[in-house]
C-alpha positions in Angstrom: -36.9 -8.3 289.9 -35.0 -5.6 291.8 -31.6 -5.2 293.3 -30.5 -3.1 296.3 -27.3 -1.1 295.8 -25.3 0.9 298.3 -23.3 3.3 296.1 -21.4 5.2 298.8 -20.1 1.9 300.3 -18.7 0.8 297.0 -16.0 3.4 297.0 -14.2 1.7 300.0 -14.7 -1.8 298.8 -12.0 -4.3 297.8 -10.1 -4.2 294.5 -11.0 -6.9 292.0 -7.5 -7.7 291.0 -4.0 -7.4 292.4 -2.4 -4.0 292.7 0.3 -5.1 290.3 -2.2 -6.0 287.6 -4.0 -2.6 288.1 -0.7 -0.7 287.7 -0.2 -2.1 284.3 -3.5 -0.5 283.0 -3.0 2.8 281.2 -5.3 5.8 281.5 -6.8 7.3 278.3 -5.2 10.6 277.3 -8.5 12.6 277.6 -9.9 10.6 280.6 -12.4 12.6 282.7 -12.5 12.6 286.5 -16.1 11.5 286.6 -18.7 10.2 284.2 -22.5 10.1 284.8 -24.0 6.9 283.4 -26.7 7.5 280.8 -29.1 5.1 279.0 -27.3 3.3 276.2 -23.9 3.2 278.0 -22.1 -0.1 278.3 -19.3 -1.1 280.6 -17.0 -1.2 277.5 -18.0 2.3 276.4 -17.8 3.7 280.0 -14.4 2.2 280.6 -13.2 3.4 277.2 -13.6 7.0 278.5 -11.1 6.3 281.2 -8.8 3.5 279.9 -6.7 3.0 276.8 -7.8 -0.7 276.8 -11.4 -0.6 277.9 -11.8 -4.4 278.0 -9.5 -4.4 281.0 -12.1 -2.8 283.3 -12.5 -5.8 285.6 -8.9 -5.2 286.8 -9.5 -1.6 288.1 -13.0 -1.5 289.5 -13.4 -1.2 293.2 -16.5 -3.3 293.9 -18.1 -5.0 296.8 -18.1 -8.8 297.0 -21.6 -9.0 295.7 -20.8 -7.1 292.5 -17.6 -9.0 291.9 -19.8 -12.0 291.1 -22.1 -9.9 289.0 -20.4 -6.6 288.1 -23.1 -5.4 285.7 -25.3 -3.9 288.4 -24.7 -0.3 287.3 -27.6 1.9 286.5 -28.2 5.2 284.6 -27.7 8.2 286.9 -24.9 6.8 288.9 -21.4 8.4 288.8 -18.2 6.6 287.8 -15.2 8.2 289.4 -11.5 7.9 288.4 -8.8 7.6 291.0 -5.6 8.2 288.9 -3.3 6.8 291.6 -4.3 3.2 290.7 -5.9 3.7 288.4 -9.1 2.7 290.1 -12.7 3.1 289.0 -15.3 3.5 291.8 -19.1 3.8 291.7 -21.2 6.3 293.6 -23.7 9.1 293.3 -23.3 12.9 293.4 -23.1 14.3 296.9 -24.4 17.9 297.4 -24.4 20.1 300.4 -27.9 19.1 301.4 -27.2 15.4 301.3 -26.2 13.4 304.3 -23.0 11.4 304.1 -24.6 8.1 304.8 -25.4 5.0 302.7 -28.5 5.4 300.5 -30.7 2.6 299.3 -31.4 2.6 295.6 -34.0 0.2 294.2 -33.6 -0.4 290.4 -35.1 -2.9 288.0 -32.4 -5.4 287.1 -33.4 -5.0 283.4 -32.1 -1.5 283.4 -28.6 -2.5 284.5 -25.7 -1.5 282.3 -24.4 -4.6 280.2 -20.8 -5.2 279.1 -21.6 -4.7 275.4 -24.6 -3.4 273.4 -27.1 -6.2 273.9 -29.5 -5.0 271.2 -26.8 -5.6 268.6 -26.4 -9.3 269.4 -30.0 -10.1 270.6 -30.9 -12.2 267.5 -27.7 -14.2 268.0 -28.4 -15.0 271.7 -31.5 -17.3 271.5 -31.3 -18.8 268.1 -29.4 -22.0 267.3 -27.0 -20.4 264.8 -24.7 -23.4 264.3 -25.6 -27.0 263.7 -22.7 -29.4 264.2 -22.5 -33.2 264.6 -23.6 -33.0 268.3 -26.6 -30.9 267.4 -27.5 -33.3 264.5 -27.3 -36.3 266.8 -29.8 -34.7 269.3 -32.1 -33.1 266.7 -35.6 -34.1 266.0 -36.8 -34.2 262.4 -40.2 -33.1 260.9 -41.6 -36.2 259.2 -45.1 -35.0 258.3 -47.4 -32.0 258.3 -51.0 -31.8 259.1 -53.3 -32.7 256.1 -50.1 -33.4 254.1 -49.6 -29.7 253.3 -46.2 -29.0 251.9 -45.6 -25.7 253.7 -46.6 -24.8 257.3 -46.7 -21.6 259.3 -47.8 -20.2 262.7 -50.6 -22.2 264.4 -50.2 -25.3 262.1 -49.5 -28.8 263.4 -46.3 -30.8 262.5 -45.2 -34.3 263.4 -41.5 -35.1 264.3 -39.4 -38.1 265.3 -36.6 -38.1 268.0 -38.5 -35.6 270.1 -37.6 -36.6 273.7 -39.8 -35.8 276.7 -38.7 -32.8 278.7 -38.8 -29.1 277.7 -41.7 -28.9 275.3 -40.3 -25.9 273.5 -38.2 -26.5 270.3 -36.7 -24.4 267.6 -37.1 -25.3 264.0 -34.0 -24.8 261.8 -32.6 -25.8 258.4 -28.9 -26.4 257.9 -27.7 -23.8 255.5 -24.2 -22.4 254.7 -21.3 -24.6 255.6 -18.7 -23.0 257.9 -15.3 -24.0 256.3 -11.9 -23.5 258.0 -9.9 -21.3 255.6 -6.7 -23.1 256.3 -7.6 -26.8 256.7 -10.7 -26.6 254.5 -12.5 -28.7 257.1 -16.3 -28.1 257.6 -16.7 -27.0 261.2 -20.5 -27.0 261.1 -23.4 -25.4 259.3 -25.0 -22.0 260.0 -28.6 -22.8 260.7 -31.5 -20.9 259.1 -33.9 -20.2 261.9 -37.4 -21.0 260.8 -39.5 -20.7 263.9 -40.6 -22.1 267.3 -42.8 -25.1 268.0 -44.3 -26.6 271.2 -45.0 -30.2 271.9 -48.7 -31.0 272.4 -48.3 -34.8 272.6 -45.2 -36.9 272.9 -45.0 -40.1 270.9 -43.4 -41.6 267.8 -43.9 -39.3 266.1 -44.5 -36.4 268.5 -47.1 -33.8 267.7 -46.1 -30.1 267.8 -47.9 -26.8 267.2 -45.9 -24.0 265.5 -46.1 -21.0 267.8 -44.4 -18.6 265.4 -42.7 -18.9 262.0 -40.0 -16.7 260.6 -40.0 -18.7 257.4 -41.9 -21.6 255.8 -41.6 -25.0 257.6 -41.7 -28.4 255.9 -40.7 -32.0 256.2 -37.1 -32.7 256.7 -36.5 -29.5 258.8 -34.8 -30.1 262.2 -35.9 -29.4 265.7 -33.3 -28.4 268.3 -33.3 -27.2 271.9 -30.8 -24.5 272.9 -30.1 -22.8 276.2 -29.9 -19.1 275.8 -26.7 -17.6 277.1 -26.7 -15.1 280.1 -25.6 -11.7 278.8 -25.0 -10.3 282.3 -22.4 -12.9 283.1 -20.1 -11.7 280.4 -16.9 -10.3 282.0 -14.1 -9.5 279.5 -10.8 -11.4 279.8 -8.1 -12.1 277.3 -8.3 -15.2 275.0 -5.8 -18.0 275.5 -2.2 -17.0 274.7 -1.7 -19.6 272.1 -4.9 -18.7 270.2 -4.6 -18.9 266.4 -7.9 -18.3 264.7 -9.5 -16.6 261.7 -12.7 -14.9 260.7 -14.6 -17.4 258.6 -18.0 -15.8 258.0 -19.8 -12.4 258.0 -23.6 -12.2 258.5 -25.9 -11.6 255.6 -23.3 -12.6 253.1 -21.5 -9.2 253.1 -18.0 -8.9 251.8 -16.7 -6.8 254.8 -18.0 -5.4 258.0 -16.9 -3.1 260.8 -17.4 -1.8 264.4 -20.5 -3.1 266.2 -21.1 -5.9 263.8 -21.0 -9.7 264.4 -18.4 -11.9 263.0 -17.9 -15.7 263.0 -14.6 -17.3 264.1 -13.2 -20.7 263.4 -12.4 -21.3 267.1 -14.8 -22.4 269.8 -15.1 -24.4 273.0 -12.9 -27.1 271.6 -10.1 -24.5 271.4 -10.6 -23.1 274.9 -12.7 -20.1 273.8 -15.4 -19.0 276.3 -18.0 -16.2 276.5 -16.3 -13.0 277.4 -13.0 -13.7 275.8 -11.5 -10.7 274.0 -9.6 -11.3 270.8 -7.4 -9.0 268.7 -8.0 -8.7 265.0 -5.1 -8.8 262.5 -5.1 -8.1 258.8 -2.8 -10.1 256.5 -0.9 -7.6 254.3 0.3 -10.3 252.0 3.6 -10.6 250.1 5.5 -8.2 248.0 8.3 -8.8 245.4 11.1 -6.3 245.2 13.5 -6.3 242.3 16.7 -4.3 242.2 17.5 -2.5 238.9 19.2 -4.8 236.5 18.7 -7.8 238.9 17.6 -11.1 237.3 15.4 -12.1 240.2 13.4 -10.2 242.8 13.2 -10.8 246.5 9.9 -11.8 248.2 9.0 -10.2 251.5 6.1 -11.3 253.8 4.7 -8.0 255.1 3.9 -7.9 258.9 0.3 -8.3 259.9 -1.5 -5.2 261.1 -3.5 -5.3 264.3 -6.5 -3.1 263.7 -9.2 -3.9 266.2 -10.7 -5.9 269.1 -13.7 -8.3 269.2 -15.8 -9.5 272.2 -16.8 -13.2 272.1 -20.4 -13.5 273.2 -21.6 -17.0 272.1 -19.6 -20.2 271.8 -20.2 -23.5 270.0 -17.9 -26.5 269.9 -15.8 -25.5 266.8 -16.9 -21.9 266.1 -17.9 -18.8 268.0 -19.6 -15.4 267.4 -18.0 -12.1 268.4 -18.9 -8.5 268.3 -16.4 -6.1 266.8 -15.9 -3.4 269.4 -13.1 -1.4 267.9 -11.6 -1.3 264.4 -9.7 1.2 262.3 -10.6 -0.5 259.0 -12.9 -3.1 257.5 -13.1 -6.7 258.9 -12.9 -9.3 256.1 -13.1 -13.1 255.9 -9.6 -14.6 256.5 -8.4 -12.0 259.0 -6.6 -13.5 261.9 -7.6 -13.4 265.6 -5.2 -13.8 268.5 -5.0 -13.0 272.2 -4.7 -9.2 272.7 
């Protein structure tokens, strides 16, 4: 699939947001006048070279109407130019003395377009059913038997499952694992699902017959079958989370104690709380309480230390009660229990 882009026309195109909104955006102290896009760049990293708050890039890009609906059609080799009077960011290519000042047609594979955030860091989280909640459980199929009554099955083997409705024949096999517990209410918001593999229906019925196309782990009776629609990475445009957001980090992948920049975290807020893909949240660390006692005083005073805002995270996948975000900036470790709010 290809896309045709007219880089020189883009510089005179309409501003995405209102001039008042653009005026509120601050330029980075060491912002260059131009930046040549290279493989591995993201819209966040590019904008971070120009802006103090890189997630606000949609407010200052001058794009044509086609790119406003899909602003990720930027490719290596193109030049990003900074107009400090706005500030505005425009997209074009280098013009030399032997080039004609006229629109040029550039034909690029859509797969090489620059995404908002590093896709390779979140790829395993985009197509797998990471969270199983009540809704998923209600719609899930269940493996009730294996071929020749073998206990453990793998790639190429046949399994039989109930509650497999006709439709898309491709299913994912999961096993509910670690509960996701709200650190404040102690309510179980769902279960992180252990991804076991993929299976395809060969015959519908009660039970249905499926062949395991690939297996990441052993599959057996009692495991669940779910269907998930993979999210569209290129539709992620950053925007601030709801102003009344009060959430927390509730889980870190692989059971680590703390994590940092360019790692995935699990939040206790989701679609039920107004969270959507592309929301940006600020990370806050609870500094706790301290007791100060004056000399010769019988009792000390307790002070609640102010929380410290130490980073930003980009929400890229949302479930009903939880969501996954990628830590984009952090000046310290991210730990379970840290707060998330609108930036």
